[in-house]
MIFI-938538 format. One record per residue (C-alpha): residue number from 1; residue in three letters; x, y, z. Coordinates in pm, whole numbers, plus 50000, padded with zeros to 5 digits. Layout:
BEGIN
@nr:NUM rest:Ala u:X v:Y w:Z
...
END
This chain:
BEGIN
@nr:1 rest:Met u:66663 v:48616 w:25832
@nr:2 rest:Gly u:66360 v:48832 w:25925
@nr:3 rest:Gln u:66415 v:49170 w:26071
@nr:4 rest:Glu u:66252 v:49084 w:26401
@nr:5 rest:His u:66424 v:48770 w:26465
@nr:6 rest:Arg u:66770 v:48964 w:26385
@nr:7 rest:His u:66664 v:49221 w:26644
@nr:8 rest:Arg u:66594 v:48974 w:26932
@nr:9 rest:Lys u:66946 v:48813 w:26847
@nr:10 rest:Asp u:67134 v:49161 w:26838
@nr:11 rest:Glu u:66961 v:49166 w:27120
@nr:12 rest:Ala u:67082 v:48866 w:27311
@nr:13 rest:Gln u:67412 v:48926 w:27179
@nr:14 rest:Ser u:67488 v:49255 w:27344
@nr:15 rest:Leu u:67310 v:49158 w:27654
@nr:16 rest:Ser u:67545 v:48957 w:27723
@nr:17 rest:Ser u:67876 v:49074 w:27611
@nr:18 rest:Pro u:68135 v:49242 w:27790
@nr:19 rest:Gln u:68088 v:49611 w:27884
@nr:20 rest:Lys u:68309 v:49842 w:27816
@nr:21 rest:Ala u:68474 v:50030 w:28037
@nr:22 rest:Ile u:68423 v:50428 w:28055
@nr:23 rest:Gly u:68754 v:50632 w:27968
@nr:24 rest:Thr u:68925 v:50842 w:28174
@nr:25 rest:Asn u:68745 v:51133 w:28104
@nr:26 rest:Ser u:68439 v:51021 w:28286
@nr:27 rest:Ala u:68235 v:51230 w:28445
@nr:28 rest:Arg u:68140 v:51246 w:28843
@nr:29 rest:Gly u:67826 v:51314 w:29004
@nr:30 rest:Val u:67780 v:51682 w:29138
@nr:31 rest:Pro u:67497 v:51806 w:29367
@nr:32 rest:Ile u:67149 v:51951 w:29283
@nr:33 rest:Val u:66951 v:52181 w:29513
@nr:34 rest:Phe u:66599 v:52312 w:29453
@nr:35 rest:Arg u:66512 v:52597 w:29667
@nr:36 rest:Asn u:66153 v:52746 w:29672
@nr:37 rest:Val u:66070 v:52609 w:29308
@nr:38 rest:Thr u:65725 v:52728 w:29241
@nr:39 rest:Lys u:65546 v:52656 w:28877
@nr:40 rest:Arg u:65191 v:52745 w:28751
@nr:41 rest:Phe u:65055 v:52636 w:28435
@nr:42 rest:Gly u:64782 v:52900 w:28431
@nr:43 rest:Ser u:64568 v:52845 w:28745
@nr:44 rest:Phe u:64728 v:52554 w:28815
@nr:45 rest:Thr u:65012 v:52546 w:29016
@nr:46 rest:Ala u:65217 v:52227 w:28956
@nr:47 rest:Leu u:65492 v:52329 w:29241
@nr:48 rest:Asp u:65471 v:52520 w:29553
@nr:49 rest:Gly u:65740 v:52603 w:29730
@nr:50 rest:Phe u:65926 v:52271 w:29642
@nr:51 rest:Ser u:66292 v:52193 w:29772
@nr:52 rest:Met u:66476 v:51929 w:29775
@nr:53 rest:Ala u:66860 v:51821 w:29811
@nr:54 rest:Ile u:67007 v:51547 w:29529
@nr:55 rest:Glu u:67338 v:51409 w:29665
@nr:56 rest:Glu u:67637 v:51382 w:29398
@nr:57 rest:Gly u:67631 v:51051 w:29249
@nr:58 rest:Glu u:67278 v:50978 w:29393
@nr:59 rest:Phe u:67048 v:50737 w:29178
@nr:60 rest:Leu u:66694 v:50955 w:29253
@nr:61 rest:Thr u:66387 v:50821 w:29135
@nr:62 rest:Ile u:66095 v:51038 w:29127
@nr:63 rest:Leu u:65773 v:50856 w:29181
@nr:64 rest:Gly u:65387 v:50993 w:29191
@nr:65 rest:Glu u:65059 v:50968 w:29034
@nr:66 rest:Ser u:65010 v:51082 w:28731
@nr:67 rest:Gly u:64983 v:51509 w:28772
@nr:68 rest:Ser u:65155 v:51498 w:29060
@nr:69 rest:Gly u:65506 v:51710 w:28928
@nr:70 rest:Lys u:65737 v:51439 w:28857
@nr:71 rest:Ser u:65778 v:51559 w:28509
@nr:72 rest:Thr u:65781 v:51925 w:28604
@nr:73 rest:Ile u:66007 v:51848 w:28812
@nr:74 rest:Leu u:66300 v:51718 w:28563
@nr:75 rest:Asn u:66212 v:51922 w:28286
@nr:76 rest:Ala u:66234 v:52234 w:28490
@nr:77 rest:Leu u:66572 v:52102 w:28610
@nr:78 rest:Ala u:66657 v:52037 w:28250
@nr:79 rest:Gly u:66549 v:52366 w:28136
@nr:80 rest:Phe u:66334 v:52267 w:27911
@nr:81 rest:Ile u:66059 v:52490 w:28130
@nr:82 rest:Pro u:66112 v:52858 w:28308
@nr:83 rest:Ile u:66017 v:52829 w:28659
@nr:84 rest:Asp u:65830 v:53115 w:28862
@nr:85 rest:Asp u:65986 v:53155 w:29173
@nr:86 rest:Gly u:66313 v:53008 w:29367
@nr:87 rest:Glu u:66684 v:52867 w:29214
@nr:88 rest:Ile u:66795 v:52559 w:29087
@nr:89 rest:Ser u:67175 v:52511 w:29134
@nr:90 rest:Ile u:67412 v:52233 w:29026
@nr:91 rest:Asn u:67731 v:52203 w:29180
@nr:92 rest:Gly u:67648 v:52510 w:29351
@nr:93 rest:Lys u:67591 v:52719 w:29070
@nr:94 rest:Ala u:67264 v:52867 w:28979
@nr:95 rest:Val u:67124 v:52676 w:28662
@nr:96 rest:His u:66747 v:52837 w:28699
@nr:97 rest:Thr u:66809 v:53120 w:28433
@nr:98 rest:Leu u:67057 v:52917 w:28173
@nr:99 rest:Pro u:66943 v:52760 w:27870
@nr:100 rest:Pro u:66956 v:52365 w:27839
@nr:101 rest:Glu u:67276 v:52338 w:27628
@nr:102 rest:Gln u:67444 v:52538 w:27886
@nr:103 rest:Arg u:67344 v:52330 w:28191
@nr:104 rest:Gly u:67570 v:52000 w:28066
@nr:105 rest:Val u:67265 v:51799 w:28188
@nr:106 rest:Gly u:67222 v:51490 w:27941
@nr:107 rest:Met u:66847 v:51369 w:27902
@nr:108 rest:Val u:66705 v:51045 w:27825
@nr:109 rest:Phe u:66328 v:51048 w:27695
@nr:110 rest:Gln u:66044 v:50782 w:27682
@nr:111 rest:Asn u:65980 v:50813 w:27296
@nr:112 rest:Tyr u:66361 v:50790 w:27228
@nr:113 rest:Ser u:66390 v:51125 w:27042
@nr:114 rest:Leu u:66624 v:50981 w:26783
@nr:115 rest:Phe u:66697 v:51119 w:26474
@nr:116 rest:Pro u:66532 v:50852 w:26193
@nr:117 rest:His u:66746 v:51042 w:25897
@nr:118 rest:Met u:67088 v:51012 w:26085
@nr:119 rest:Asp u:67279 v:50643 w:26153
@nr:120 rest:Val u:67308 v:50545 w:26519
@nr:121 rest:Ala u:67682 v:50692 w:26518
@nr:122 rest:Asp u:67584 v:51057 w:26400
@nr:123 rest:Asn u:67264 v:51046 w:26648
@nr:124 rest:Val u:67489 v:50987 w:26943
@nr:125 rest:Ala u:67768 v:51235 w:26842
@nr:126 rest:Phe u:67510 v:51487 w:26797
@nr:127 rest:Pro u:67518 v:51668 w:27146
@nr:128 rest:Leu u:67911 v:51639 w:27074
@nr:129 rest:Arg u:67893 v:51850 w:26778
@nr:130 rest:Met u:67685 v:52068 w:26915
@nr:131 rest:Arg u:67941 v:52146 w:27102
@nr:132 rest:Gly u:68164 v:52247 w:26895
@nr:133 rest:Val u:68403 v:51888 w:26938
@nr:134 rest:Pro u:68554 v:51807 w:26614
@nr:135 rest:Lys u:68387 v:51547 w:26377
@nr:136 rest:Gln u:68659 v:51298 w:26405
@nr:137 rest:Glu u:68678 v:51317 w:26801
@nr:138 rest:Ala u:68291 v:51334 w:26866
@nr:139 rest:Arg u:68265 v:50983 w:26591
@nr:140 rest:Lys u:68524 v:50858 w:26881
@nr:141 rest:Arg u:68364 v:50958 w:27170
@nr:142 rest:Gly u:68031 v:50846 w:27000
@nr:143 rest:Glu u:68183 v:50489 w:26974
@nr:144 rest:Glu u:68296 v:50484 w:27314
@nr:145 rest:Ala u:67938 v:50573 w:27487
@nr:146 rest:Leu u:67822 v:50289 w:27251
@nr:147 rest:Gly u:68072 v:50040 w:27377
@nr:148 rest:Ile u:67920 v:50127 w:27726
@nr:149 rest:Val u:67609 v:50055 w:27622
@nr:150 rest:Arg u:67690 v:49718 w:27429
@nr:151 rest:Leu u:67610 v:49828 w:27071
@nr:152 rest:Ser u:67992 v:49851 w:26976
@nr:153 rest:Gly u:67943 v:49775 w:26584
@nr:154 rest:Leu u:67633 v:49909 w:26537
@nr:155 rest:Gly u:67691 v:50262 w:26465
@nr:156 rest:His u:67603 v:50199 w:26103
@nr:157 rest:Arg u:67212 v:50119 w:26120
@nr:158 rest:Phe u:67016 v:50368 w:26122
@nr:159 rest:Pro u:66705 v:50385 w:26449
@nr:160 rest:Arg u:66448 v:50203 w:26227
@nr:161 rest:Glu u:66656 v:49895 w:26189
@nr:162 rest:Leu u:66737 v:49882 w:26577
@nr:163 rest:Ser u:66477 v:49712 w:26776
@nr:164 rest:Gly u:66299 v:49893 w:27071
@nr:165 rest:Gly u:66575 v:49819 w:27362
@nr:166 rest:Gln u:66810 v:49862 w:27108
@nr:167 rest:Gln u:66703 v:50207 w:27048
@nr:168 rest:Gln u:66680 v:50287 w:27405
@nr:169 rest:Arg u:67061 v:50191 w:27449
@nr:170 rest:Val u:67106 v:50475 w:27171
@nr:171 rest:Ala u:66965 v:50717 w:27370
@nr:172 rest:Val u:67102 v:50626 w:27663
@nr:173 rest:Ala u:67483 v:50671 w:27478
@nr:174 rest:Arg u:67383 v:50988 w:27303
@nr:175 rest:Ala u:67294 v:51140 w:27681
@nr:176 rest:Ile u:67636 v:51036 w:27817
@nr:177 rest:Ser u:67849 v:51071 w:27481
@nr:178 rest:Phe u:67969 v:51432 w:27657
@nr:179 rest:His u:68021 v:51311 w:28001
@nr:180 rest:Pro u:67767 v:51525 w:28172
@nr:181 rest:Arg u:67810 v:51499 w:28560
@nr:182 rest:Val u:67382 v:51495 w:28563
@nr:183 rest:Leu u:67215 v:51223 w:28391
@nr:184 rest:Leu u:66781 v:51304 w:28368
@nr:185 rest:Met u:66584 v:51016 w:28270
@nr:186 rest:Asp u:66211 v:51080 w:28188
@nr:187 rest:Glu u:66038 v:50698 w:28196
@nr:188 rest:Pro u:66271 v:50550 w:27971
@nr:189 rest:Leu u:66171 v:50203 w:27960
@nr:190 rest:Gly u:65784 v:50247 w:27968
@nr:191 rest:Ala u:65756 v:50110 w:27606
@nr:192 rest:Leu u:65940 v:49813 w:27650
@nr:193 rest:Asp u:65822 v:49461 w:27721
@nr:194 rest:Leu u:65894 v:49336 w:28118
@nr:195 rest:Lys u:66164 v:49127 w:28081
@nr:196 rest:Leu u:66385 v:49363 w:27877
@nr:197 rest:Arg u:66280 v:49638 w:28078
@nr:198 rest:Glu u:66408 v:49444 w:28391
@nr:199 rest:Ala u:66719 v:49394 w:28190
@nr:200 rest:Leu u:66790 v:49743 w:28112
@nr:201 rest:Gln u:66734 v:49837 w:28492
@nr:202 rest:Phe u:67047 v:49609 w:28535
@nr:203 rest:Glu u:67218 v:49805 w:28239
@nr:204 rest:Ile u:67144 v:50136 w:28351
@nr:205 rest:Lys u:67241 v:50105 w:28724
@nr:206 rest:Gln u:67587 v:49964 w:28585
@nr:207 rest:Ile u:67629 v:50295 w:28345
@nr:208 rest:Gln u:67516 v:50518 w:28625
@nr:209 rest:Arg u:67831 v:50359 w:28864
@nr:210 rest:Ser u:68055 v:50325 w:28561
@nr:211 rest:Leu u:68006 v:50743 w:28530
@nr:212 rest:Gly u:67970 v:50812 w:28893
@nr:213 rest:Cys u:67710 v:51080 w:28737
@nr:214 rest:Thr u:67433 v:51173 w:28959
@nr:215 rest:Val u:67098 v:51046 w:28844
@nr:216 rest:Val u:66723 v:51202 w:28842
@nr:217 rest:Tyr u:66501 v:50926 w:28670
@nr:218 rest:Val u:66092 v:50949 w:28617
@nr:219 rest:Thr u:65889 v:50632 w:28630
@nr:220 rest:His u:65538 v:50507 w:28734
@nr:221 rest:Asp u:65650 v:50152 w:28830
@nr:222 rest:Gln u:65742 v:50128 w:29218
@nr:223 rest:Arg u:65927 v:49771 w:29107
@nr:224 rest:Glu u:66153 v:49982 w:28874
@nr:225 rest:Ala u:66178 v:50261 w:29112
@nr:226 rest:Met u:66291 v:50039 w:29418
@nr:227 rest:Ala u:66505 v:49765 w:29194
@nr:228 rest:Met u:66717 v:50073 w:29091
@nr:229 rest:Ser u:66740 v:50380 w:29332
@nr:230 rest:Asp u:66942 v:50474 w:29645
@nr:231 rest:Arg u:66663 v:50703 w:29734
@nr:232 rest:Ile u:66329 v:50754 w:29604
@nr:233 rest:Met u:66121 v:51017 w:29615
@nr:234 rest:Val u:65709 v:51040 w:29628
@nr:235 rest:Leu u:65529 v:51301 w:29542
@nr:236 rest:Arg u:65169 v:51435 w:29583
@nr:237 rest:Ser u:65035 v:51720 w:29430
@nr:238 rest:Gly u:65343 v:51844 w:29422
@nr:239 rest:Arg u:65490 v:51798 w:29760
@nr:240 rest:Ile u:65736 v:51549 w:29886
@nr:241 rest:Glu u:65522 v:51275 w:30064
@nr:242 rest:Gln u:65797 v:51073 w:30161
@nr:243 rest:Leu u:66169 v:51057 w:30121
@nr:244 rest:Gly u:66403 v:50765 w:30173
@nr:245 rest:Ser u:66572 v:50454 w:30055
@nr:246 rest:Ser u:66347 v:50150 w:29910
@nr:247 rest:Ala u:66335 v:49942 w:30234
@nr:248 rest:Asp u:66257 v:50298 w:30428
@nr:249 rest:Leu u:65951 v:50334 w:30154
@nr:250 rest:Tyr u:65825 v:50019 w:30176
@nr:251 rest:Asp u:65915 v:49859 w:30531
@nr:252 rest:Arg u:65827 v:50224 w:30721
@nr:253 rest:Pro u:65565 v:50423 w:30522
@nr:254 rest:Arg u:65486 v:50717 w:30736
@nr:255 rest:Thr u:65144 v:50764 w:30598
@nr:256 rest:Lys u:64895 v:50552 w:30417
@nr:257 rest:Phe u:64923 v:50731 w:30044
@nr:258 rest:Val u:65306 v:50620 w:30071
@nr:259 rest:Ala u:65199 v:50265 w:30230
@nr:260 rest:Asp u:64956 v:50168 w:29952
@nr:261 rest:Phe u:65136 v:50362 w:29675
@nr:262 rest:Ile u:65439 v:50138 w:29711
@nr:263 rest:Gly u:65387 v:49742 w:29643
@nr:264 rest:Gln u:65084 v:49605 w:29747
@nr:265 rest:Thr u:64936 v:49582 w:30130
@nr:266 rest:Asn u:64669 v:49537 w:30354
@nr:267 rest:Ile u:64544 v:49917 w:30510
@nr:268 rest:Val u:64332 v:49848 w:30776
@nr:269 rest:Pro u:64146 v:50121 w:31016
@nr:270 rest:Ala u:64267 v:50132 w:31367
@nr:271 rest:Val u:64209 v:50295 w:31664
@nr:272 rest:Arg u:64410 v:50412 w:31977
@nr:273 rest:Ser u:64390 v:50279 w:32269
@nr:274 rest:Gly u:64667 v:50377 w:32514
@nr:275 rest:Arg u:64942 v:50165 w:32413
@nr:276 rest:Gln u:64750 v:49930 w:32214
@nr:277 rest:Val u:64533 v:49962 w:31854
@nr:278 rest:Val u:64202 v:49856 w:31821
@nr:279 rest:Leu u:64159 v:49716 w:31488
@nr:280 rest:Asp u:63720 v:49636 w:31479
@nr:281 rest:His u:63766 v:49514 w:31109
@nr:282 rest:Leu u:63967 v:49228 w:31199
@nr:283 rest:Gly u:63809 v:49156 w:31590
@nr:284 rest:Leu u:64158 v:49227 w:31746
@nr:285 rest:Thr u:64336 v:49466 w:31965
@nr:286 rest:Ile u:64704 v:49461 w:31948
@nr:287 rest:Thr u:65012 v:49619 w:32066
@nr:288 rest:Pro u:65232 v:49736 w:31798
@nr:289 rest:Pro u:65580 v:49848 w:31828
@nr:290 rest:Ala u:65512 v:50235 w:31781
@nr:291 rest:Ile u:65182 v:50446 w:31782
@nr:292 rest:Pro u:65253 v:50768 w:31532
@nr:293 rest:Glu u:65191 v:51059 w:31782
@nr:294 rest:Gly u:64919 v:51332 w:31675
@nr:295 rest:Val u:64526 v:51319 w:31637
@nr:296 rest:Ala u:64526 v:51231 w:31267
@nr:297 rest:Pro u:64319 v:50888 w:31172
@nr:298 rest:Leu u:64534 v:50560 w:31222
@nr:299 rest:Phe u:64556 v:50243 w:30977
@nr:300 rest:Leu u:64736 v:49943 w:31008
@nr:301 rest:Asn u:64938 v:49862 w:30709
@nr:302 rest:Leu u:65021 v:49506 w:30704
@nr:303 rest:Arg u:65234 v:49363 w:30369
@nr:304 rest:Pro u:65096 v:49027 w:30232
@nr:305 rest:Glu u:65415 v:48847 w:30303
@nr:306 rest:Lys u:65386 v:48919 w:30660
@nr:307 rest:Leu u:65022 v:48724 w:30718
@nr:308 rest:Met u:65023 v:48321 w:30756
@nr:309 rest:Ala u:64716 v:48125 w:30679
@nr:310 rest:Lys u:64574 v:47769 w:30835
@nr:311 rest:Arg u:64280 v:47559 w:30870
@nr:312 rest:Ala u:64212 v:47618 w:31255
@nr:313 rest:Asp u:64220 v:47930 w:31521
@nr:314 rest:Gly u:64478 v:47849 w:31773
@nr:315 rest:Gln u:64694 v:48183 w:31829
@nr:316 rest:Glu u:64610 v:48495 w:32030
@nr:317 rest:Val u:64666 v:48727 w:31716
@nr:318 rest:Glu u:64419 v:48545 w:31426
@nr:319 rest:Phe u:64096 v:48632 w:31228
@nr:320 rest:Pro u:63884 v:48439 w:31035
@nr:321 rest:Ala u:63863 v:48521 w:30634
@nr:322 rest:Gln u:63766 v:48321 w:30323
@nr:323 rest:Val u:63956 v:48227 w:30002
@nr:324 rest:Gln u:63820 v:48464 w:29686
@nr:325 rest:Glu u:64069 v:48395 w:29429
@nr:326 rest:Thr u:64404 v:48251 w:29429
@nr:327 rest:Val u:64680 v:48320 w:29109
@nr:328 rest:Phe u:65005 v:48108 w:29114
@nr:329 rest:Leu u:65299 v:48295 w:29101
@nr:330 rest:Gly u:65570 v:47990 w:29058
@nr:331 rest:Asp u:65702 v:47964 w:29423
@nr:332 rest:Met u:65409 v:48198 w:29546
@nr:333 rest:Ile u:65055 v:48128 w:29547
@nr:334 rest:Ser u:64912 v:48454 w:29533
@nr:335 rest:Val u:64571 v:48505 w:29707
@nr:336 rest:Ser u:64255 v:48774 w:29779
@nr:337 rest:Ala u:64071 v:48646 w:30141
@nr:338 rest:Val u:63745 v:48871 w:30262
@nr:339 rest:Thr u:63686 v:48839 w:30594
@nr:340 rest:Pro u:63329 v:48860 w:30774
@nr:341 rest:Ser u:63315 v:49260 w:30791
@nr:342 rest:Gly u:63420 v:49210 w:30449
@nr:343 rest:Ile u:63772 v:49412 w:30485
@nr:344 rest:Ser u:63940 v:49245 w:30141
@nr:345 rest:Ile u:64298 v:49127 w:30259
@nr:346 rest:Tyr u:64579 v:48994 w:30009
@nr:347 rest:Phe u:64836 v:48748 w:30067
@nr:348 rest:Arg u:65118 v:48534 w:29939
@nr:349 rest:Gln u:65120 v:48179 w:30007
@nr:350 rest:Pro u:65474 v:47990 w:29966
@nr:351 rest:Arg u:65365 v:47663 w:29770
@nr:352 rest:Gln u:65352 v:47375 w:30060
@nr:353 rest:Ala u:65297 v:46997 w:29985
@nr:354 rest:Gly u:64931 v:46886 w:30159
@nr:355 rest:Phe u:64854 v:47264 w:30191
@nr:356 rest:Ser u:64624 v:47407 w:29874
@nr:357 rest:Leu u:64385 v:47696 w:29893
@nr:358 rest:Asn u:64059 v:47698 w:29711
@nr:359 rest:Pro u:63818 v:47999 w:29603
@nr:360 rest:Gly u:63579 v:47934 w:29940
@nr:361 rest:Asp u:63796 v:47803 w:30178
@nr:362 rest:Ala u:63763 v:47947 w:30506
@nr:363 rest:Ile u:64081 v:48023 w:30645
@nr:364 rest:Trp u:64238 v:48181 w:30954
@nr:365 rest:Leu u:64488 v:48451 w:30871
@nr:366 rest:Ser u:64762 v:48519 w:31149
@nr:367 rest:Phe u:65102 v:48784 w:31186
@nr:368 rest:Asp u:65301 v:48864 w:31423
@nr:369 rest:Pro u:65201 v:49190 w:31589
@nr:370 rest:Ser u:65578 v:49310 w:31565
@nr:371 rest:Asp u:65528 v:49344 w:31213
@nr:372 rest:Ala u:65243 v:49588 w:31282
@nr:373 rest:Val u:65309 v:49954 w:31092
@nr:374 rest:Leu u:65102 v:50201 w:31177
@nr:375 rest:Val u:65036 v:50504 w:30978
@nr:376 rest:Val u:64864 v:50842 w:30931
@nr:377 rest:Asp u:64573 v:50953 w:30676
@nr:378 rest:Gly u:64834 v:51195 w:30553
@nr:379 rest:Ser u:64566 v:51382 w:30342
@nr:380 rest:Pro u:64752 v:51727 w:30189
END
């Protein structure tokens, strides 16, 4: 049996085997507070007076573009970088002056950071040994952690003998072996293929619920964030652009940046006209449920699933378009089209008998005005 085949077989068996319950020493999550935290790297200010509160036992995901400050927040919380000003507290205790090993925080890195010269059992037990736990007790608690991530019986192997998914779960086991009340995860699934990444999303969420610990998770993947999080914090240039549940950010974005950043959408310039808005690029005037106050430029945020296609005009809120490309997605067809004004529009069409769309087709697109979400520019 080849090594790659063995890795895949082990992965399938471990993902389908029962998960061992956490013992009576399970950690409970604690609150985390950032107060006016500033961090500079030379002339660049990564965080400028950053403040927020993370609830005990919460799964918070930090989402943002490269350079937005995601890893800076995580590393400052872990103690890997000092802050220039402000305070960070865990469970009501200021920790920003403490070294990492005194913060009681578990950390999972994107590149696993396993020790290649140690077997799995010693890797997992390492944080316990560093905390003065006797060798036998450390091995016992390490085996318990391996059971939680469904890797029981693999303690004798070395990291090089494991698949990428198994190595990542060893990294999780090592981080939770000492029952931390706070678990930090820095893009832990970024190096894995899509199917395994989706499977491990459920694994991590189940582990977090079993432990009850507070999780701060960093990722570039919006779908991953929406699938796993209690709340998502969207960062932009070191500031919170919006903080809320997955549904809040997807259905009720407050700014153009958040609307465009979370999932696929259509952004169309809009102009106020009393209680209505004019959409010149679509040739429409609509009455939306709400119009943001202020003088900032307005945009219509319209998700692809809110649009419906047909062959002929006949509805009040419809506009013409021409199909450009179609992509088969199984139960749905993803379509890109262009309006006469040159605006690109994306929508998803359920597969229907007798109704197919092809490049070049002339269509009419309609939507319910109650689905119209207006957002402001939100420029920093």
